[in-house]
C-alpha positions in Angstrom: -44.5 37.5 16.5 -42.8 34.1 16.7 -43.5 32.2 19.9 -40.3 31.1 21.6 -40.7 27.3 22.1 -38.2 24.8 23.6 -37.7 23.5 20.1 -36.8 27.0 18.7 -34.4 27.4 21.6 -32.8 24.1 20.9 -32.6 24.9 17.1 -30.5 27.9 18.2 -27.9 26.0 20.0 -28.9 27.0 23.5 -29.1 24.4 26.3 -32.0 24.6 28.7 -29.8 26.1 31.5 -28.2 28.7 29.1 -31.7 29.8 28.1 -32.7 30.1 31.8 -29.7 32.5 32.1 -31.1 34.4 29.2 -34.6 34.9 30.8 -32.8 36.0 34.0 -30.7 38.5 32.1 -33.7 40.0 30.3 -36.2 39.7 33.0 -38.7 38.6 30.2 -38.7 36.3 27.2 -36.7 37.5 24.4 -38.1 37.8 20.9 -36.8 35.9 18.0 -34.1 38.7 17.1 -32.9 38.8 20.6 -32.8 35.0 20.9 -30.8 34.9 17.8 -28.3 37.4 19.1 -27.8 35.5 22.3 -27.4 32.2 20.4 -24.6 33.3 18.1 -22.8 35.4 20.9 -22.9 32.4 23.3 -22.0 29.9 20.6 -18.8 27.9 21.0 -17.5 29.7 17.9 -17.9 33.3 19.3 -17.8 32.7 23.1 -15.0 30.0 23.5 -17.2 28.8 26.4 -15.4 25.4 26.4 -11.9 26.7 26.1 -11.6 30.3 27.7 -10.7 28.7 31.1 -7.7 26.9 29.5 -6.7 29.6 27.0 -5.7 31.7 30.0 -2.8 29.5 30.8 -1.0 30.6 27.5 1.8 33.0 27.9 0.8 36.2 25.8 3.1 39.0 26.9 6.6 40.1 26.1 8.8 43.1 25.3 7.9 42.6 21.4 4.1 42.3 22.1 2.2 45.4 21.3 -1.3 43.8 21.3 -2.0 40.2 22.5 -5.2 38.1 22.2 -8.6 39.8 22.3 -8.4 42.0 19.2 -8.9 41.2 15.7 -5.3 40.2 15.4 -2.1 40.1 17.4 0.5 42.8 16.9 4.3 42.8 17.6 7.1 45.4 17.3 9.6 45.0 14.5 11.4 48.1 15.4 12.0 51.3 13.7 8.2 52.1 13.9 7.1 49.0 12.3 4.8 46.2 13.6 3.6 42.9 12.2 -0.2 42.1 12.6 -1.1 38.4 12.3 -3.6 35.8 13.1 -4.8 32.3 12.0 -8.5 31.2 12.0 -10.5 28.2 10.8 -13.3 27.8 8.3 -13.6 23.9 8.6 -17.2 23.2 8.6 -18.1 25.6 5.7 -15.3 24.1 3.6 -16.5 20.7 3.9 -20.1 21.5 2.8 -19.1 24.0 0.0 -15.3 23.7 -0.4 -14.8 26.7 -2.9 -16.8 29.3 -1.1 -15.8 27.9 2.4 -12.2 28.1 1.7 -12.3 31.4 -0.1 -14.4 33.2 2.6 -12.0 31.8 5.2 -9.2 33.7 3.4 -11.3 36.9 3.1 -12.2 36.6 6.7 -8.5 36.5 8.0 -7.5 39.2 5.6 -10.2 41.5 7.1 -8.9 40.6 10.7 -5.6 42.0 9.8 -6.4 45.2 7.8 -9.0 46.1 10.3 -6.0 46.8 12.5 -4.5 49.2 10.1 -2.1 46.6 8.4 -1.6 46.0 4.8 -1.6 42.2 4.3 1.7 40.9 2.8 1.3 37.1 3.2 -1.2 34.3 3.4 -0.5 30.8 4.6 -2.8 27.8 4.6 -2.6 24.6 6.8 -4.8 21.9 5.3 -5.9 18.4 6.5 -7.8 16.1 4.2 -9.3 12.7 4.7 -7.8 9.5 3.2 -6.9 9.7 -0.5 -9.2 6.7 -1.0 -12.2 8.4 0.4 -14.7 9.3 -2.3 -15.0 12.9 -1.3 -11.4 13.7 -0.8 -10.4 14.5 -4.3 -13.4 16.9 -4.8 -12.6 18.6 -1.5 -9.0 19.1 -2.3 -9.8 20.6 -5.7 -12.4 22.9 -4.3 -10.4 24.1 -1.5 -7.3 24.8 -3.2 -9.3 26.7 -6.1 -11.2 28.7 -3.4 -8.0 29.8 -1.5 -6.2 30.7 -4.8 -9.3 32.3 -6.4 -9.6 34.7 -3.4 -6.0 35.3 -2.4 -4.7 35.8 -6.0 -7.5 38.4 -6.7 -6.5 40.3 -3.7 -2.9 40.5 -5.0 -1.5 39.0 -1.8 1.1 36.3 -2.0 0.3 32.9 -0.5 3.7 31.8 0.7 3.1 28.8 2.9 1.0 26.2 4.7 0.7 22.4 4.9 -1.3 19.8 3.3 -1.7 16.1 4.8 -4.2 13.3 4.6 -5.5 11.0 7.2 -8.7 8.9 7.6 -9.6 10.9 10.8 -10.5 13.9 8.6 -12.7 11.9 6.2 -15.9 13.5 7.6 -14.4 16.9 8.7 -11.7 18.4 6.9 -9.6 21.3 8.4 -9.0 24.5 6.5 -7.1 27.0 8.4 -5.9 30.4 7.1 -3.3 32.7 8.4 -2.5 36.4 7.3 0.5 38.7 8.0 0.4 42.4 7.6 2.5 45.3 8.2 1.5 48.5 10.1 3.0 51.6 11.6 3.2 51.2 15.4 1.5 54.6 15.8 -1.4 53.7 13.3 -2.7 50.6 15.0 -6.6 50.6 15.1 -8.6 48.9 17.8 -12.3 48.0 18.1 -13.4 49.6 21.3 -16.4 52.0 20.6 -16.2 55.4 22.2 -17.6 58.9 22.2 -21.3 59.2 23.1 -23.3 60.5 20.1 -20.5 59.4 17.6 -21.9 57.8 14.4 -22.0 54.1 13.8 -21.0 53.5 10.2 -21.5 50.4 8.0 -19.2 50.1 4.9 -18.4 47.5 2.1 -20.9 45.0 0.6 -24.5 45.2 1.1 -26.2 42.7 3.4 -27.9 39.5 2.1 -29.3 36.3 3.6 -26.1 34.2 3.1 -24.3 32.7 6.1 -27.1 33.2 8.5 -26.4 30.7 11.3 -22.9 30.2 10.2 -21.5 30.7 13.7 -23.9 28.3 15.2 -23.2 25.7 12.5 -19.6 26.0 13.2 -20.3 25.2 16.9 -21.9 21.7 16.3 -20.6 18.4 15.0 -21.7 17.1 11.7 -24.4 14.3 11.1 -25.9 12.6 8.2 -27.8 15.9 7.4 -24.9 18.1 7.2 -25.1 18.8 3.6 -28.4 20.5 4.2 -26.5 23.3 5.9 -25.0 24.6 2.7 -27.0 27.9 2.9 -25.2 28.8 6.0 -22.0 28.9 3.9 -21.1 32.6 3.1 -20.3 33.7 -0.6 -17.3 35.8 -1.0 -16.2 38.5 -3.5 -12.4 39.1 -3.5 -12.8 42.2 -5.9 -15.1 43.8 -3.4 -12.6 43.0 -0.6 -9.8 44.5 -2.4 -11.8 47.8 -2.8 -12.6 47.5 0.8 -9.1 47.1 1.8 -7.8 50.1 -0.2 -10.7 52.2 1.1 -10.1 51.4 4.7 -6.5 52.0 4.5 -7.0 55.5 2.8 -9.5 56.4 5.5 -6.8 55.1 8.2 -4.3 57.5 6.8 -6.2 60.2 8.5 -7.5 60.5 12.0 -11.2 60.1 11.6 -11.7 56.5 13.0 -12.4 56.0 16.6 -12.9 52.2 16.4 -13.3 49.6 13.6 -14.5 46.0 13.5 -14.7 43.4 10.8 -18.2 41.9 10.3 -17.1 38.2 10.5 -18.9 35.4 12.3 -22.4 36.5 13.4 -21.8 39.6 11.2 -23.5 42.8 12.4 -24.3 41.2 15.8 -20.9 40.3 17.0 -19.2 43.5 15.4 -21.7 45.7 17.3 -21.8 43.8 20.5 -17.9 43.4 20.7 -17.3 47.1 19.8 -19.9 48.3 22.5 -18.5 45.7 25.2 -14.9 46.7 24.8 -15.7 50.4 25.0 -18.1 50.0 27.9 -20.9 51.8 25.9 -24.2 51.1 24.2 -25.1 51.3 20.6 -28.4 52.2 18.9 -28.9 50.9 15.5 -31.5 51.7 13.0 -31.6 48.6 10.7 -33.8 50.4 8.0 -30.5 52.2 7.0 -28.4 49.0 6.6 -27.5 48.6 3.0 -29.4 45.5 1.8 -29.1 43.5 -1.5 -32.3 41.6 -0.9 -35.9 42.8 -0.3 -38.0 42.2 2.7 -35.1 41.3 5.0 -36.1 41.1 8.9 -34.2 42.4 11.7 -33.2 38.7 12.5 -31.9 38.2 9.2 -29.9 41.4 9.1 -28.4 41.0 12.4 -27.4 37.3 11.9 -26.3 37.5 8.2 -22.7 36.6 7.5 -22.6 38.4 4.2 -18.8 39.0 3.4 -16.7 42.1 2.7 -18.1 44.4 5.4 -16.9 46.6 8.2 -18.3 48.5 11.1 -16.7 51.6 12.3 -17.0 54.5 14.8 -16.2 57.9 13.4 -15.2 61.1 15.2 -18.0 63.9 15.1 -18.4 65.6 11.7 -16.2 63.2 9.6 -18.9 61.4 8.1 -18.6 63.2 4.6 -14.8 62.8 4.5 -15.4 59.0 4.9 -18.4 58.9 2.6 -16.1 60.6 -0.2 -13.6 57.8 0.2 -16.0 54.9 0.1 -18.0 56.2 -2.8 -14.8 56.7 -4.7 -14.1 53.0 -4.3 -17.6 52.1 -5.3 -18.7 50.6 -1.9 -21.6 51.0 0.3 -21.5 53.6 3.1 -24.3 54.3 5.5 -24.6 55.8 9.1 -26.7 53.1 10.8 -26.7 54.4 14.4 -24.9 56.1 17.2 -22.9 55.4 20.4 -25.0 55.8 23.5 -24.4 55.6 27.4 -27.1 53.0 28.0 -24.9 50.0 28.0 -27.6 48.4 25.9 -27.7 47.3 22.2 -31.0 48.8 20.9 -32.4 47.8 17.6 -34.9 49.8 15.6 -36.6 48.7 12.5 -39.7 50.1 10.7 -40.3 52.6 13.6 -40.4 49.9 16.4 -37.9 48.9 18.9 -37.1 45.3 17.8 -34.4 44.5 20.2 -33.1 45.8 23.5 -30.2 43.7 25.2 -27.8 44.6 27.9 -24.4 44.4 26.2 -22.3 43.2 29.1 -24.0 39.9 29.7 -23.7 39.0 25.9 -19.9 38.9 26.6 -18.8 38.9 30.1 -21.6 36.6 31.2 -21.5 34.1 28.4 -21.3 30.6 29.6 -17.8 29.3 30.6 -17.4 25.7 31.3 -14.8 23.7 33.0 -15.7 20.5 31.2 -14.7 17.2 32.5 -11.5 15.7 31.0 -9.3 12.8 31.2 -5.6 12.7 30.3 -4.6 10.9 27.3 -3.1 7.5 28.3 0.7 7.5 27.8 1.9 5.3 24.9 5.0 3.1 25.4 8.2 3.9 23.6 8.9 1.7 20.6 12.4 0.1 20.4 14.0 0.2 16.9 14.6 -3.5 17.0 10.7 -4.1 17.3 10.2 -2.3 14.1 11.1 -4.0 10.7 14.3 -2.7 9.3 14.5 -1.3 5.8 16.1 -3.8 3.5 17.4 -1.0 1.3 17.5 2.6 2.5 17.5 4.1 -1.0 14.3 2.1 -1.8 12.6 3.0 1.4 13.5 6.6 0.9 11.8 6.8 -2.5 8.7 5.1 -1.3 8.4 7.5 1.5 9.0 10.6 -0.8 6.0 9.3 -2.8 3.6 9.2 0.1 0.7 11.6 0.5 2.1 13.5 3.4 5.7 13.8 2.2 5.2 14.2 -1.4 5.7 17.5 -3.1 2.8 20.0 -2.8 3.8 21.7 -6.0 0.4 21.1 -7.6 -1.2 23.2 -4.9 1.7 25.8 -4.7 1.5 26.6 -8.4 -2.2 27.4 -8.1 -1.5 30.3 -5.8 0.4 33.3 -6.6 3.4 33.4 -4.2 5.4 36.2 -6.0 2.7 39.0 -6.6 3.8 42.1 -4.9 7.6 41.4 -5.7 8.5 41.0 -2.0 8.8 37.1 -1.5 12.5 36.2 -1.0 12.2 32.7 0.2 9.4 30.9 -1.7 7.0 28.0 -0.5 8.6 24.7 -0.1 11.3 25.3 2.3 11.3 25.6 6.2 9.8 29.1 6.4 8.8 31.5 3.6 10.3 35.0 3.9 9.0 38.2 2.7 11.1 41.5 2.5 9.9 44.7 4.2 10.2 47.4 1.7 12.5 50.5 2.3 14.2 48.5 4.9 16.8 45.5 5.1 14.4 43.7 7.2 12.5 40.5 6.3 9.7 38.4 8.0 10.0 34.8 8.1 6.6 32.9 8.4 5.5 29.3 8.8 2.7 27.2 9.9 3.2 23.6 11.6 1.6 20.8 13.5 2.1 17.1 13.7 -1.4 15.8 14.7 -0.2 12.1 15.0 2.0 13.3 17.8 -0.6 15.2 19.5 -3.0 12.3 19.2 -0.4 10.0 20.9 0.6 12.5 23.5 -1.1 16.0 23.5 1.5 17.7 25.9 4.6 16.5 23.8 2.7 17.1 20.6 1.8 20.7 21.6 5.4 21.4 22.6 6.6 20.0 19.2 4.1 22.1 17.2 5.5 25.2 18.7 9.0 24.1 18.5 8.8 23.1 14.8 7.6 26.6 13.8 10.5 27.9 15.9 13.0 25.7 14.2 11.7 26.5 10.8 12.0 30.2 11.2 15.5 29.7 12.8 16.4 27.5 9.7 16.2 30.6 7.5 18.0 32.8 9.9 15.0 34.5 11.6 14.7 35.5 15.2 11.2 34.0 16.3 9.0 36.6 17.8 5.6 35.2 18.4 3.0 32.7 17.4 -0.9 32.6 16.5 -2.6 29.2 17.0 -5.6 27.5 15.6 -6.9 24.9 17.9 -8.9 22.2 15.9 -10.4 19.5 18.0 -13.4 17.4 18.3 -16.4 17.4 20.7 -15.4 19.1 23.9 -18.1 17.4 25.8 -16.3 14.1 25.5 -13.8 14.0 28.3 -11.2 12.3 26.1 -11.4 15.1 23.6 -11.3 17.8 26.3 -8.1 16.1 27.8 -6.5 16.3 24.2 -7.1 20.1 24.3 -6.0 20.5 27.9 -2.8 18.7 27.2 -1.9 20.5 24.0 -2.5 23.8 25.9 -0.1 22.6 28.5 2.5 21.7 25.9 2.2 25.0 23.9 2.4 27.0 27.0 5.5 25.3 28.1 7.1 25.8 24.7 6.2 29.4 24.4 7.7 30.2 27.9 11.0 28.3 27.2 11.5 29.8 23.8 10.4 33.3 24.7 7.9 33.1 21.9 4.3 34.3 23.1 0.9 33.6 21.8 -0.5 36.9 20.5 -3.6 35.9 18.6 -5.6 32.6 17.7 -8.8 30.7 17.3 -10.6 27.6 18.7 -12.4 25.2 16.5 -14.4 22.6 18.3 -16.9 19.8 17.4 -14.7 18.9 14.4 -16.3 15.4 14.2 -19.0 13.6 12.3 -21.3 11.0 13.8 -19.1 10.7 17.0 -15.8 10.3 15.0 -13.4 13.2 15.7 -10.5 14.5 13.7 -6.9 14.1 15.1 -6.3 16.8 17.6 -4.7 19.5 15.5 -3.5 22.6 17.3 -2.0 24.4 14.1 0.7 27.0 15.0 1.7 29.9 12.9 4.9 31.6 13.7 6.6 34.7 12.6 10.2 35.8 13.0 12.4 38.7 12.0 15.5 39.0 9.9 17.5 42.2 10.4 19.1 41.8 6.9 16.9 39.7 4.4 19.9 39.3 2.2 21.6 37.1 4.9 19.3 34.0 5.0 19.8 30.2 4.5 17.6 28.1 2.3 17.2 24.3 2.1 18.9 23.7 -1.4 22.4 22.3 -1.8 24.4 24.9 -3.5 27.2 23.0 -5.0 29.2 19.8 -5.2 31.8 19.1 -2.5 30.0 20.8 0.4 30.2 19.0 3.7 26.9 17.9 5.1 26.7 18.5 9.0 24.0 17.3 11.3 23.3 19.4 14.4 21.8 17.7 17.2 21.5 14.1 18.7 19.9 11.2 17.2 18.4 8.3 19.4 16.5 6.9 16.4 12.9 7.7 17.6 10.4 5.7 15.5 7.2 6.0 17.7 4.3 7.9 15.9 6.8 8.3 13.0 6.0 8.5 9.0 8.3 5.3 8.6 6.3 3.3 11.3 3.0 4.2 9.6 4.0 4.0 5.9 6.6 1.1 6.1 5.7 -0.9 9.2 1.8 -0.3 8.7 1.5 0.9 12.6 0.3 3.9 14.1 1.2 3.5 17.6 4.1 4.4 20.1 5.1 7.5 22.0 6.0 10.6 19.9 9.5 11.9 20.0 10.1 14.0 23.3 10.9 17.6 23.0 13.6 18.9 25.1 12.9 22.6 25.0 16.3 23.6 26.5 18.0 21.6 23.7 15.8 23.1 21.2 16.7 26.6 22.3 20.6 25.8 22.5 20.6 24.2 19.2 18.4 26.8 17.5 20.4 29.7 18.9 23.5 28.1 17.6 22.4 27.6 14.1 20.6 31.1 13.8 24.0 32.6 15.0 25.9 30.9 12.2 23.3 32.0 9.6 23.2 35.6 10.8 27.1 35.7 10.8 27.1 34.5 7.2 28.9 31.3 8.2 25.9 29.1 6.7 23.6 29.6 3.8 22.2 26.1 3.6 20.1 24.7 6.3 17.0 22.6 6.9 15.5 21.3 9.9 14.7 17.7 10.6 10.9 16.9 10.8 8.5 14.3 9.2 10.2 11.3 7.7 13.5 11.8 9.6 17.1 12.7 8.6 17.3 10.9 5.2 14.2 12.7 4.1 15.5 15.9 5.1 18.7 15.3 3.1 16.7 14.2 0.1 14.6 17.3 0.1 17.9 19.4 0.1 19.2 17.3 -2.6 16.0 17.6 -4.8 15.9 21.4 -4.1 19.4 21.9 -5.3 19.6 19.2 -8.0 22.6 17.9 -6.2 23.2 14.4 -4.9 25.3 13.4 -1.9 27.4 10.6 -0.5 26.4 9.9 3.0 28.1 7.6 5.8 26.3 6.3 8.9 28.3 7.7 11.8 29.8 5.4 14.3 27.8 4.3 17.0 24.5 5.3 15.3 22.7 2.1 16.0 20.1 0.6 13.8 20.2 2.1 10.3 16.4 2.4 9.8 16.1 4.3 13.2 19.0 6.6 12.6 17.9 7.7 9.1 14.2 7.7 9.6 13.7 8.3 13.2 11.9 11.7 13.9 14.1 12.9 17.0 13.7 16.6 17.6 15.9 19.8 17.8 18.0 18.8 14.7 19.2 20.6 11.6 21.1 19.7 8.5 23.7 22.2 7.2 25.6 22.4 4.0 29.0 23.8 4.5 31.9 25.0 2.2 35.1 23.1 2.9 36.8 26.1 4.4 33.9 26.5 7.0 33.7 22.9 8.5 36.5 23.1 11.1 35.4 26.5 12.5 31.8 25.5 12.7 32.5 22.2 14.5 34.8 24.1 16.9 32.1 26.6 17.5 29.5 23.8 18.2 31.9 22.1 20.7 32.3 25.3 22.6 28.6 25.8 22.7 27.9 22.3 23.8 26.1 21.5 20.6 26.4 17.9 19.2 27.4 17.8 15.5 28.4 15.0 13.2 29.6 14.9 9.7 27.4 12.9 7.3 28.9 13.2 4.0 29.5 15.5 1.0 27.4 16.8 -1.9 27.9 15.7 -5.5 26.6 13.4 -8.1 23.2 12.5 -9.2 21.9 10.2 -6.4 22.0 9.9 -2.7 24.3 7.0 -1.6 24.4 5.7 1.9 27.3 3.7 3.2 28.4 2.8 -0.3 25.5 0.3 -0.8 22.2 2.0 -0.5 21.3 4.4 -3.5 18.4 6.6 -4.7 18.8 8.5 -7.9 17.7 12.1 -8.0 15.4 11.0 -11.0 13.7 8.4 -9.0 13.3 10.4 -6.0 12.0 13.3 -7.8 9.5 11.0 -9.8 8.1 9.8 -6.6 8.2 13.2 -4.7 6.6 15.2 -7.5 4.4 12.6 -9.2 2.0 11.5 -6.5 -0.2 14.7 -6.0 -0.8 15.4 -9.8 -1.4 11.8 -10.5 -3.8 11.6 -7.8 -5.7 14.7 -8.8 -5.8 13.8 -12.5 -7.8 10.5 -11.7 -11.4 10.4 -12.4 -13.7 10.8 -9.4 
């Protein structure tokens, strides 16, 4: 038997006071298997010990919410007996160490979270953050991550319809790979994870257990150092073809009534799935590890409990239904084994080779996990930047072309084309617009889905940045005509033991909560990923937000592309010319400072409700929200999407030209209107108290501003679509 030394305790990520709590709970020294179970269940990744106290501040309920945070994924009501099931998670550390498998298994894990609830996945989205393009590892990481995401999702036959990809030196040593999945289920066939029924069978299904991924949860709960490459064995290895079989087998079994509870084996594998099921059900579990399907010989109890081998599920079946389930999983060629039973002891009891190798009370593993109110300091407020203090653009057209060819604003077609975004035949609005949209078969309904975050805003002001991340998903869903329903979040931050980092987290939560309340847009699921830093250098705070919205008629939607010449271009919302923390300031002026644009949530709601009403009434079919790069970039994206130029005029009283056209004021949309609808839209806007202004008309092969500044469609397209393929084609 391995002696439990302070060094072994430290290797398992437990602080001395936490280990003292283990001793108090157990009333004795734990053996190595028991120590491993405590270490993963009390890890940051599984217990949220630094964030739980603040996550409680988020609004999580509403008339549309069927299931909020706490289960595998959130569930919202779509009406007519249908529900959307969705969640976003991170696979940051694994993707930096082994980009292909790290990203692939991130997709696999989030897919299982959704179909564990009884939903068939219909869409995948991936927000990605990479380091500086000049960093020697960046190109390798981009290539591997994109290939891993595409390799897994494409094999599963689920369309990848959205996401983001940005670059900044803050991510040089710790990229962010987040994955979101949306699925559809019947409201009367939602499956939960609480174990029940004393004596019921505990059943293992899916792939066999190997030694891959051991300590994955612990690794994800620590910052990187110069030895991080040595953690490669903790990265799981995925097999999407097995996951496809598992998906179909689970949904076939779920069509009946034999399942009492079901849980994905994700982080911490068999440990977390069994503990969470027992804890939620207030019961105990007794497992016989000899019966766990194994693909390697001589596996110990410790290895089996902590393995994070992929494509596995744990379920509780009703009495006498084992043979029915076995027949289904054998048909799909998957492992199936009864490995234990539900007990009334409240303990997790593990047997191996005739001996009891673990006996732990379940409740302390979850309810008595450490919870810290870590010291934090607010982020100092940055001063607003006056437009006159920022160098003005000599030529708006030349500046626009330069911005369109920057890493953050360039086309991500090189990535999109490696993902199958049309598989299944239900993608109505493809990637590249504000929100993607997928139809719901046998109905007229569509789901709008998007992910957003502007880390430079959050870094400058976490509260405003948190508000903006939520508001931008709300705008993007609105811009296609959807009614926003709810969000999932993926909170990517640095080391929470540094007060300034904890202050970023607290501020972002405050901003997210305020936006969700103001917009009736609750948080129903999510993930926290901390310790995203290397050698003391943290990532930019990145609270990625995934939003979903409902279109009652998916035929009635708006897209970003200009549809025809002679349409009138109308701006909805006010422009003060806010250049603080903007792309213009960074890329043209060479500065990364200043306060980010303020988010007036009442204005967001007023302007968004107005725009959505126009789209749903069939008045508007061309719409784009104004975001990174400002107004002129938004118009350029519309022009490029429709291959239709425009003639623009700066409105009277607009102030400094570079601030008006490149400022990143919030709450704005650009509409393309047929001439017969301009007057009625403007009248309706005035009646609703919504500011609108006419910017110009579509037509031609260039954007011309005030008759003097011009950018041709050809030049814009070359810059916009050229940067990423050229970058990826360079030799490493």
